[in-house]
C-alpha positions in Angstrom: 132.3 -26.4 155.3 133.5 -23.7 157.7 134.7 -21.6 154.8 131.0 -21.1 153.9 129.8 -20.3 157.4 129.0 -16.8 158.6 128.3 -15.5 155.2 124.5 -15.3 155.4 123.9 -18.2 153.1 121.9 -20.2 155.6 119.8 -17.2 156.6 119.0 -16.5 153.0 118.1 -20.1 152.3 115.8 -20.3 155.3 114.2 -16.9 154.4 113.7 -18.1 150.8 111.9 -21.3 152.0 109.8 -19.3 154.4 108.8 -16.7 151.9 107.9 -19.4 149.4 105.7 -21.1 152.0 103.9 -17.8 152.6 103.5 -17.3 148.9 101.8 -20.8 148.8 99.6 -19.7 151.7 101.4 -22.1 154.1 102.1 -19.6 156.9 103.9 -21.7 159.5 107.2 -23.6 159.5 108.8 -26.4 161.5 112.3 -27.8 161.3 113.7 -30.7 163.2 117.4 -30.5 164.3 119.5 -32.9 166.3 119.7 -31.4 169.8 123.6 -31.5 169.8 123.8 -29.7 166.5 125.4 -26.2 166.7 122.7 -25.1 164.2 120.2 -25.0 167.1 121.6 -21.5 168.0 121.1 -20.5 164.3 117.4 -21.3 164.3 116.9 -19.6 167.7 118.6 -16.5 166.4 116.1 -16.5 163.5 113.3 -16.5 166.0 112.5 -20.2 165.9 110.8 -21.4 169.1 111.8 -24.7 170.6 108.5 -26.6 170.6 109.2 -30.2 171.5 111.8 -32.9 171.3 111.7 -36.6 170.5 114.1 -39.5 170.2 115.2 -40.6 166.7 117.1 -43.8 165.9 119.8 -43.6 163.2 121.5 -46.9 162.7 122.4 -48.3 166.2 122.3 -44.9 167.9 119.3 -43.2 169.5 119.6 -39.5 169.4 117.4 -36.6 170.4 116.0 -34.1 168.0 114.3 -30.8 168.7 111.6 -29.0 166.7 111.9 -25.3 166.1 108.8 -23.5 164.8 107.6 -20.3 163.5 103.8 -20.2 164.0 103.1 -17.2 161.7 105.6 -16.5 159.0 103.6 -13.6 157.8 104.7 -11.7 160.9 108.4 -12.4 160.3 110.6 -9.6 159.0 113.2 -11.6 157.1 115.3 -8.5 156.6 115.8 -8.3 160.4 117.3 -11.8 160.6 120.9 -11.8 161.6 
């Protein structure tokens, strides 16, 4: 997996999803991420705002997940994303 990191693939994937949402006139986006996931920094770097958190049970474990949101994707300049 690490061989594919830091190449801009994730940024391009998230930008493509966001642009498709705007094309369909859905102008906001929310993603849920486990709070201990290093990807939290990735979503923050893309301008996602931490909106709330909640517990989630996976098998016998209760974990915490956090929601990152973009309230108006029309205002996002995807070319500026790192």
